[in-house]
ROVEXNU-481917 format. One line per 2 residues: number of its first residue (from 1); their letters; for each residue x negated, y negated, z negated of N, C-alpha, C. Coordinates in pm, whole numbers. Example, Ala and Ser with C-alpha at 12.3 -4.5 7.8 and 13.67 -1.06 7.14 Angstrom:
# ROVEXNU-481917
1> as> -1319/569/-780/-1230/450/-780/-1320/330/-780  -1285/225/-708/-1367/106/-714/-1290/-3/-787
END
This chain:
# ROVEXNU-481917
1> xx> 1997/-704/12340/2051/-528/12367/2248/-595/12275  2306/-586/12441/2414/-539/12405/2461/-447/12362
3> xx> 2545/-412/12239/2678/-318/12275/2788/-291/12337  2866/-200/12411/2942/-245/12465/3019/-124/12433
5> xx> 3115/-54/12313/3185/39/12268/3267/104/12377  3300/239/12366/3349/291/12493/3452/333/12411
7> xx> 3577/425/12498/3705/441/12442/3712/544/12364  3624/607/12426/3607/734/12275/3587/668/12129
9> xx> 3456/593/12115/3393/532/12025/3574/404/11960  3575/412/12002/3729/284/11942/3849/440/11914
11> xx> 3821/499/12020/3957/644/11931/3898/724/11821  3776/744/11799/3731/802/11677/3732/736/11556
13> xx> 3704/579/11592/3708/470/11447/3915/478/11473  3924/460/11522/4116/454/11531/4124/538/11440
15> xx> 4090/651/11496/4147/777/11389/4166/791/11300  3994/721/11287/3931/715/11124/4055/614/11029
17> xx> 4027/495/11088/4170/385/11077/4242/412/11016  4268/488/11068/4504/523/11066/4502/669/11014
19> xx> 4386/728/10926/4337/866/10871/4345/765/10679  4250/690/10696/4200/639/10560/4269/533/10549
21> xx> 4202/431/10584/4248/297/10549/4337/196/10579  4371/267/10622/4552/194/10716/4692/198/10604
23> xx> 4762/286/10578/4821/240/10450/4715/244/10254  4780/248/10231/4691/203/10036/4713/259/10022
25> xx> 4827/327/9996/4789/540/9962/4738/624/9992  4648/617/10114/4592/668/10164/4428/668/10151
27> xx> 4424/535/10119/4297/438/10133/4236/439/9968  4385/472/9835/4319/490/9712/4326/615/9689
29> xx> 4360/715/9748/4353/884/9784/4156/887/9795  4175/867/9901/4029/831/9966/3952/833/9933
31> xx> 3952/694/9787/3884/640/9672/3856/731/9534  3968/784/9573/3967/842/9485/3873/971/9469
33> xx> 3913/1081/9573/3848/1168/9620/3659/1127/9632  3646/1040/9702/3514/1010/9740/3411/1046/9571
35> xx> 3518/924/9528/3466/931/9382/3412/1031/9237  3509/1203/9305/3593/1252/9210/3424/1326/9318
37> xx> 3430/1356/9407/3300/1399/9462/3176/1359/9465  3169/1262/9455/3056/1136/9438/2959/1203/9240
39> xx> 3064/1187/9205/3065/1249/9063/3045/1363/9034  3062/1491/9060/3015/1654/9079/2863/1619/9168
41> xx> 2846/1591/9242/2730/1635/9316/2618/1539/9283  2608/1414/9198/2543/1348/9120/2498/1463/9015
43> xx> 2624/1538/8924/2605/1654/8802/2469/1696/8812  2529/1756/8944/2481/1911/8962/2334/1855/8975
45> xx> 2296/1773/9117/2207/1680/9125/2055/1627/9053  2148/1587/8924/2064/1621/8807/2070/1677/8727
47> xx> 2118/1747/8728/2080/1869/8591/2001/1944/8713  2043/1992/8787/1924/2069/8883/1748/2019/8895
49> xx> 1747/1850/8889/1653/1804/8854/1573/1769/8753  1642/1770/8632/1638/1766/8518/1555/1932/8423
51> xx> 1618/2052/8510/1616/2140/8516/1440/2227/8550  1460/2185/8645/1295/2149/8708/1214/2119/8653
53> xx> 1202/1978/8590/1148/1888/8525/1090/1991/8392  1180/2012/8336/1186/2108/8220/1123/2197/8186
55> xx> 1154/2272/8288/1142/2456/8318/1074/2501/8207  1076/2616/8096/965/2664/8035/994/2563/7916
57> xx> 1016/2479/7871/1093/2356/7760/1155/2384/7701  1288/2442/7732/1456/2452/7715/1419/2606/7656
59> xx> 1553/2567/7559/1603/2702/7454/1634/2786/7596  1711/2775/7686/1784/2911/7801/1602/2980/7820
61> xx> 1496/2897/7826/1366/2943/7880/1377/3036/7826  1354/2999/7671/1236/3086/7532/1314/3159/7529
63> xx> 1480/3144/7511/1532/3214/7414/1462/3387/7393  1513/3434/7525/1407/3565/7522/1387/3615/7433
65> xx> 1227/3466/7406/1113/3519/7363/1099/3560/7190  1197/3454/7149/1245/3460/7032/1354/3553/6953
67> xx> 1440/3622/7024/1514/3763/7068/1476/3837/7009  1346/3905/7105/1299/3988/7107/1196/3939/6973
69> xx> 1159/3869/6886/1056/3843/6782/1159/3864/6694  1272/3817/6680/1335/3895/6571/1387/4036/6572
71> xx> 1402/4066/6675/1485/4217/6624/1334/4273/6625  1243/4283/6642/1146/4281/6531/1093/4364/6429
73> xx> 1113/4291/6451/1066/4213/6234/1185/4268/6171  1317/4326/6214/1415/4387/6152/1422/4536/6130
75> x> 1337/4559/6219/1311/4697/6259/1286/4806/6129
END
């Protein structure tokens, strides 16, 4: 099966190429923005995964139990 690109397909790719990859400065900026966005999304994803798999074992989950127990001993 042969793929014959249409004019719309070429126009879209030409637009992307001319916008992001043709000039070195635009290419470098695209790489930096992409790396920054990937870093943020990876960090948020792994933090959410870690919190989900360690639910009930972290200080933020059990803090209230120990703070309330400590307050009742002082009274």
